[in-house]
C-alpha positions as MATLAB code, in Angstrom:
seq = 'XXXXXXXXXXXXXXXXXXXXXXXXXXXXXXXXXXXXXXXXXXXXXXXXXXXXXXXXXXXXXXXXXXXXXXXXXXXXXXXXXXXXXXXXXXXXXXXXXXXXXXXXXXXXXXXXXXXXXXXXXXXXXXXXXXXXXXXXXXXXXXXXXXXXXXXXXXXXXXXXXXXXXXXXXXXXXXXXXXXXXXXXXXXXXXXXXXXXXX';
ca = [
       0.000    0.000    0.000;
       1.397    3.393   -1.015;
       0.739    5.427    2.086;
       1.984    8.596    3.736;
       1.246    9.361    7.381;
       2.284   12.740    8.739;
       2.053   14.291   12.181;
       2.994   17.937   12.582;
       2.751   19.890   15.809;
       3.809   23.507   16.267;
       2.763   26.364   18.531;
       0.304   27.360   15.803;
      -1.121   24.080   14.459;
      -1.567   20.387   15.266;
      -2.151   18.124   12.277;
      -2.463   14.380   11.678;
      -2.810   13.443    8.015;
      -3.039    9.994    6.436;
      -2.902    9.579    2.647;
      -3.461    6.347    0.699;
      -2.699    6.928   -2.975;
      -4.451    3.810   -4.277;
      -7.727    4.469   -2.517;
     -11.434    4.748   -3.207;
     -11.833    8.506   -3.238;
     -12.753    9.046    0.404;
     -12.102   12.012    2.668;
     -12.623   11.747    6.401;
     -12.055   14.233    9.186;
     -12.018   17.974    9.640;
      -9.452   20.644    8.909;
     -11.181   23.223   11.090;
     -12.132   25.216    7.966;
     -15.383   23.940    6.390;
     -14.603   25.230    2.885;
     -11.199   23.528    2.978;
     -12.883   20.286    4.105;
     -14.976   20.559    0.942;
     -11.838   21.073   -1.187;
     -10.065   18.111    0.456;
     -13.122   16.004   -0.342;
     -12.690   17.014   -4.002;
      -8.988   16.107   -3.987;
      -9.807   12.674   -2.584;
     -12.795   11.964   -4.796;
     -11.293   13.149   -8.068;
      -7.812   11.845   -7.248;
      -9.150    8.405   -6.259;
      -7.149    8.557   -3.044;
      -8.119    8.177    0.591;
      -7.381   11.119    2.833;
      -7.921   11.370    6.582;
      -7.225   14.628    8.379;
      -7.416   15.736   11.981;
      -6.356   19.344   12.379;
      -6.535   22.265   14.763;
      -4.910   25.657   14.616;
      -4.922   29.243   15.781;
      -7.935   30.217   13.683;
      -8.679   33.022   16.121;
      -5.555   34.683   14.681;
      -6.041   33.828   10.994;
      -6.523   30.870    8.648;
      -3.040   31.292    7.160;
      -1.027   29.062    9.513;
      -3.411   26.113    9.312;
      -3.910   26.277    5.538;
      -0.173   26.513    4.846;
       0.647   23.711    7.286;
      -2.006   21.478    5.713;
      -0.287   22.067    2.357;
       3.040   21.129    3.963;
       1.579   17.946    5.436;
      -0.146   16.864    2.225;
       3.057   17.487    0.258;
       5.097   15.474    2.772;
       2.510   12.667    2.640;
       2.707   12.540   -1.163;
       6.505   12.351   -0.987;
       6.333    9.527    1.525;
       3.611    7.634   -0.388;
       5.380    7.668   -3.782;
       8.653    6.608   -2.143;
      11.434    5.980   -4.675;
       9.078    6.854   -7.575;
      10.026    3.655   -9.377;
       7.401    2.930  -12.002;
       5.341    6.113  -11.566;
       3.965    7.939  -14.573;
       5.542   11.152  -13.185;
       3.404   13.593  -15.197;
      -0.264   14.395  -14.741;
      -2.582   16.883  -16.406;
      -6.232   17.737  -15.964;
      -8.456   20.533  -17.224;
     -11.679   20.801  -15.254;
     -14.774   22.913  -15.948;
     -17.196   24.179  -13.338;
     -19.952   26.153  -14.987;
     -18.241   29.209  -16.559;
     -14.861   28.410  -14.976;
     -12.167   26.294  -16.607;
      -8.923   25.503  -14.765;
      -5.905   23.418  -15.759;
      -3.405   21.726  -13.450;
      -0.218   20.223  -14.864;
       1.972   18.294  -12.443;
       5.480   16.829  -12.619;
       6.874   14.760   -9.735;
      10.271   16.044  -10.775;
      11.991   16.445   -7.420;
      12.162   20.171   -8.232;
       9.590   22.251   -6.356;
       8.039   25.036   -8.418;
       4.568   26.548   -8.505;
       3.230   28.643  -11.375;
      -0.087   29.999  -10.109;
      -2.348   31.956  -12.440;
      -5.846   32.222  -10.983;
      -7.760   35.512  -11.062;
      -9.499   35.382   -7.677;
     -11.370   38.672   -7.584;
     -13.227   38.087   -4.340;
     -11.083   38.051   -1.197;
     -13.507   35.816    0.692;
     -15.668   32.830   -0.176;
     -18.710   33.060    2.061;
     -20.146   29.976    3.761;
     -22.254   28.829    6.689;
     -19.194   27.576    8.543;
     -17.348   30.854    8.044;
     -15.546   32.677    5.267;
     -12.475   31.353    3.452;
      -9.615   33.691    2.594;
      -8.964   33.158   -1.132;
      -5.356   34.409   -1.076;
      -4.580   31.215    0.861;
      -5.274   29.036   -2.185;
      -1.871   29.991   -3.589;
      -0.211   29.552   -0.182;
      -1.672   26.037    0.120;
      -0.484   24.925   -3.304;
       2.948   26.542   -2.854;
       3.518   24.692    0.434;
       2.278   21.467   -1.176;
       4.532   21.889   -4.222;
       7.566   22.606   -2.054;
       7.057   19.580    0.191;
       6.028   17.179   -2.582;
       9.093   18.402   -4.529;
       6.820   18.800   -7.539;
       6.594   21.251  -10.402;
       3.002   22.413  -10.681;
       1.230   24.813  -13.012;
      -2.292   25.897  -12.108;
      -3.842   28.083  -14.759;
      -7.264   29.614  -15.213;
      -8.517   29.377  -18.780;
     -11.944   30.915  -18.148;
     -14.171   32.021  -15.328;
     -15.532   34.867  -13.205;
     -17.002   33.207  -10.109;
     -14.290   32.868   -7.470;
     -15.859   29.810   -5.826;
     -16.098   28.012   -9.177;
     -12.489   28.847  -10.072;
     -11.095   27.606   -6.753;
     -13.179   24.440   -6.775;
     -12.134   23.633  -10.351;
      -8.472   24.090   -9.308;
      -8.733   21.582   -6.465;
     -10.566   19.065   -8.667;
      -7.955   19.477  -11.413;
      -5.153   18.978   -8.898;
      -6.741   15.750   -7.652;
      -7.061   14.358  -11.155;
      -3.531   15.416  -12.157;
      -2.111   13.825   -8.994;
      -3.928   10.582   -9.794;
      -2.322   10.498  -13.248;
       1.163   11.427  -12.049;
       1.262    8.814   -9.273;
      -0.114    5.906  -11.295;
       2.172    2.947  -11.753;
       3.067    2.394  -15.395;
       3.986   -1.288  -15.874;
       6.229   -0.364  -18.818;
       8.538    1.691  -16.566;
      11.142   -0.528  -14.895;
      12.887    2.217  -12.949;
      12.131    5.946  -12.768;
      10.969    7.992  -15.781;
      14.057   10.183  -16.008;
      17.244   10.096  -18.072;
      19.113   11.056  -14.898;
      18.117    7.801  -13.239;
      16.547    9.553  -10.262;
      13.765   11.974   -9.441;
];
């Protein structure tokens, strides 16, 4: 089983995260931010992975610490789950529509962290019953994830006006791209790189 379990405890956040790459598309737990729970559910469902999260943080200060640390933990879990990367497809790409929005995520498990982020998020908050979500943290989440998964990632908006639709399409596209990139290709005997390592 390709699995990554991460525990992270700081003065600002306490997180337990369990990722199973070859899962059934299930998310369990709570991040402490209802909108982010919804986005994690999309990652799991569209990435066909199982994700369990137990998290708490200093939300009375801001959402920033918890969102960034969840990106760190998910990136670390991906790194741990793919292990040596022997046999992985390495690249993944998905373009996902949500109503008027269209967002593309292209992912390379290259060992070189880089995030190109091009979403036009015009509203600063996404309103919800469980509280508002600070949209500038979408980039912070994916940057922390990219750095800790040691992955090159491009997230690009091709169309859209509704901030909620754009963000949701980005998380769905990431889930699908991650599923492609982490799949085992039976034709690959080692790692898909001329360098011999990723």
